[in-house]
C-alpha positions as CSV (number, residue, x, y, z in Angstrom):
1,X,143.3,182.0,172.5
2,X,141.2,182.5,168.9
3,X,144.1,184.6,167.7
4,X,146.7,182.7,168.5
5,X,144.4,179.0,166.6
6,X,143.9,181.4,163.9
7,X,147.7,181.9,163.6
8,X,149.6,178.3,163.7
9,X,146.9,177.9,161.5
10,X,148.1,179.6,158.8
11,X,151.4,179.0,160.0
12,X,150.6,175.5,159.7
13,X,149.5,176.2,156.0
14,X,151.6,178.7,154.9
15,X,154.9,177.3,154.1
16,X,153.4,174.4,151.7
17,X,150.7,176.4,150.2
18,X,154.1,179.2,149.0
19,X,156.0,176.3,147.7
20,X,152.6,175.0,145.6
21,X,151.5,178.2,144.6
22,X,154.9,178.9,142.7
23,X,154.9,175.1,141.4
24,X,151.4,176.1,140.1
25,X,151.9,179.6,138.7
26,X,154.4,178.4,136.9
27,X,152.8,174.9,135.4
28,X,151.3,176.2,131.5
29,X,153.1,174.9,128.7
30,X,155.8,177.2,127.1
31,X,156.0,177.1,123.4
32,X,159.8,177.6,123.3
33,X,160.6,174.8,125.6
34,X,161.4,171.8,123.4
35,X,161.7,168.6,125.5
36,X,159.9,167.5,128.9
37,X,161.0,167.2,132.1
38,X,162.7,163.6,131.8
39,X,163.7,164.8,128.1
40,X,165.9,167.4,130.0
41,X,167.1,164.9,132.4
42,X,168.7,162.7,129.8
43,X,170.2,165.1,128.0
44,X,172.3,166.4,130.8
45,X,172.5,163.0,132.1
46,X,174.7,162.6,128.7
47,X,176.1,166.2,128.5
48,X,177.4,166.3,132.0
49,X,178.6,162.2,131.9
50,X,176.3,161.6,135.4
51,X,174.9,158.0,135.2
52,X,171.3,158.6,136.7
53,X,168.2,157.4,135.0
54,X,164.5,159.3,135.4
55,X,161.6,157.6,136.3
56,X,157.9,158.6,136.9
57,X,156.1,159.1,140.2
58,X,153.2,159.9,142.1
59,X,152.4,163.8,142.2
60,X,154.1,165.8,144.8
61,X,157.1,163.5,145.4
62,X,160.2,164.7,143.3
63,X,162.9,163.2,144.5
64,X,166.7,162.1,143.8
65,X,167.4,158.6,145.4
66,X,171.0,158.1,145.8
67,X,171.1,154.3,146.2
68,X,168.3,153.6,142.9
69,X,170.6,156.6,141.2
70,X,166.9,157.7,139.6
71,X,165.5,160.8,139.4
72,X,161.5,160.7,139.7
73,X,159.7,163.6,138.6
74,X,155.5,163.6,139.2
75,X,154.2,163.4,135.9
76,X,153.3,167.2,135.0
77,X,157.0,167.6,135.5
78,X,157.6,164.1,133.7
79,X,155.6,165.2,130.6
80,X,155.1,169.0,131.3
81,X,157.1,171.5,128.9
82,X,157.1,174.0,132.0
83,X,159.0,176.8,133.4
84,X,158.4,174.4,136.7
85,X,159.0,171.3,135.1
86,X,162.3,172.8,133.5
87,X,163.3,173.7,136.6
88,X,162.0,170.9,139.1
89,X,164.0,168.7,136.6
90,X,167.1,170.0,136.6
91,X,167.0,170.9,140.3
92,X,166.9,167.0,141.0
93,X,169.8,166.8,138.7
94,X,172.1,168.9,140.7
95,X,171.0,166.8,143.4
96,X,172.3,163.6,140.8
97,X,175.6,165.8,140.7
98,X,176.6,166.3,143.7
99,X,176.2,162.6,144.7
100,X,178.4,161.6,141.2
101,X,181.0,164.4,142.1
102,X,180.8,163.5,145.9
103,X,180.5,166.1,147.2
104,X,180.7,167.4,151.3
105,X,177.0,168.3,150.7
106,X,176.0,165.3,149.6
107,X,177.6,163.1,152.1
108,X,176.0,165.6,154.4
109,X,172.5,164.4,153.3
110,X,173.9,161.0,153.7
111,X,174.2,161.2,156.9
112,X,171.0,163.8,158.1
113,X,168.5,162.6,155.8
114,X,167.3,159.2,157.0
115,X,167.7,160.7,160.3
116,X,165.1,163.3,159.8
117,X,162.7,160.3,158.0
118,X,163.4,158.2,161.1
119,X,162.2,160.8,163.5
120,X,159.3,161.4,161.5
121,X,158.2,158.0,160.9
122,X,158.3,158.3,165.0
123,X,156.1,161.0,165.4
124,X,154.1,159.0,163.0
125,X,153.5,156.5,165.3
126,X,152.8,159.3,167.9
127,X,150.2,160.5,166.3
128,X,147.5,158.1,167.9
129,X,148.4,158.5,171.4
130,X,146.5,162.2,171.9
131,X,143.4,160.7,170.1
132,X,143.6,157.5,172.1
133,X,144.2,159.9,175.7
134,X,141.3,162.0,174.6
135,X,139.1,159.2,174.3
136,X,140.2,157.9,177.5
137,X,138.9,161.5,179.2
138,X,142.4,162.4,179.8
139,X,143.4,165.7,178.1
140,X,145.7,166.2,180.3
141,X,147.7,163.6,179.1
142,X,146.6,164.3,175.1
143,X,148.0,167.6,175.5
144,X,151.3,166.1,176.9
145,X,151.1,163.6,174.0
146,X,151.1,166.2,171.4
147,X,153.6,168.1,172.8
148,X,155.7,165.2,172.5
149,X,154.9,164.9,169.0
150,X,155.4,168.3,168.3
151,X,159.1,167.8,169.7
152,X,159.9,165.4,167.2
153,X,158.5,166.9,164.9
154,X,161.1,169.6,165.6
155,X,163.7,167.6,166.1
156,X,162.8,166.3,162.5
157,X,162.4,170.3,162.0
158,X,165.8,170.5,162.8
159,X,167.3,168.1,160.4
160,X,165.7,168.9,157.5
161,X,167.6,173.1,158.3
162,X,170.9,170.7,158.3
163,X,170.7,170.0,155.2
164,X,169.0,172.8,153.9
165,X,172.6,174.0,152.3
166,X,172.3,171.0,149.9
167,X,169.2,171.7,148.8
168,X,170.0,175.4,148.2
169,X,173.6,174.2,146.3
170,X,171.3,172.2,143.8
171,X,169.4,175.3,143.1
172,X,171.7,178.1,142.9
173,X,175.1,176.1,142.2
174,X,173.8,173.7,139.9
175,X,170.5,174.0,137.9
176,X,170.8,177.7,137.6
177,X,173.8,177.7,136.0
178,X,173.0,175.0,134.0
179,X,170.1,176.7,132.6
180,X,170.9,180.0,131.9
181,X,174.2,179.5,130.6
182,X,173.1,176.5,128.5
183,X,170.4,178.6,127.2
184,X,168.1,176.2,128.5
185,X,165.4,179.0,129.3
186,X,165.0,182.6,128.2
187,X,166.4,185.6,129.5
188,X,163.3,186.8,130.9
189,X,162.2,183.8,132.3
190,X,165.0,183.4,134.9
191,X,163.4,185.2,137.3
192,X,160.6,182.4,137.3
193,X,163.2,179.9,137.7
194,X,164.4,181.8,140.6
195,X,161.0,181.4,142.2
196,X,160.9,178.0,141.5
197,X,164.0,176.9,142.4
198,X,164.2,178.6,145.4
199,X,160.7,176.8,146.7
200,X,162.0,173.4,144.7
201,X,165.2,174.1,148.0
202,X,162.7,174.9,150.6
203,X,159.7,172.3,149.7
204,X,161.3,169.4,152.2
205,X,161.7,172.1,155.0
206,X,158.1,173.7,154.6
207,X,156.8,170.5,154.7
208,X,158.3,169.4,158.2
209,X,157.3,173.1,159.3
210,X,153.6,172.5,158.5
211,X,153.9,169.3,160.5
212,X,154.9,171.2,163.4
213,X,152.7,173.9,163.3
214,X,149.6,171.7,162.8
215,X,150.7,169.2,166.0
216,X,151.3,172.6,167.8
217,X,147.4,174.1,166.9
218,X,145.8,171.0,167.9
219,X,147.8,171.5,171.6
220,X,146.3,174.6,171.8
221,X,142.6,174.0,171.1
222,X,142.4,170.8,173.0
223,X,144.3,172.5,175.7
224,X,142.2,171.9,179.2
225,X,140.9,174.7,181.0
């Protein structure tokens, strides 16, 4: 029992810890990177003739929003001159290219990502049920409610997995060739760039997996004896 709880704790944190550690490891400003993440996006938008705006957002909320035709970068990536800033900004620009060219991966995301968000919102709405059941001293109902939440989160994770090819395409078919062939990073930086782009592609899936394992852990802890 204790071993399962320890394993579930590790699984609930490891996916996001991996992503965050990769970003942080390469977040040191580099003297050979002349522009910030935001400046790079503006330059690429002009070079590739992709109409897209770039704005600053809260930490950890880097994304491309097709409805607003805007790339949102966290403060460190917006203003930073690090490998993480450059890679994260170009990854999001890769999404802008996908939607601008109306590629199949973009249509897949437009179809399934709103579904994943809706499912996650349902899961969030159900979060209070297990604790309400425990408060009423109905532990079995509480564990059952946790099971329902886990199933809902699993459904959201599955949908995120469906759109993973789009994330992978933005990183390795768009961002990496742009950075490598355009000479925006040095040859010695490419292993780190690949690592950052891999983490960027896995960000949403890692978050969804963390939610699943977190609720599964609570189910194990609160399971009636």
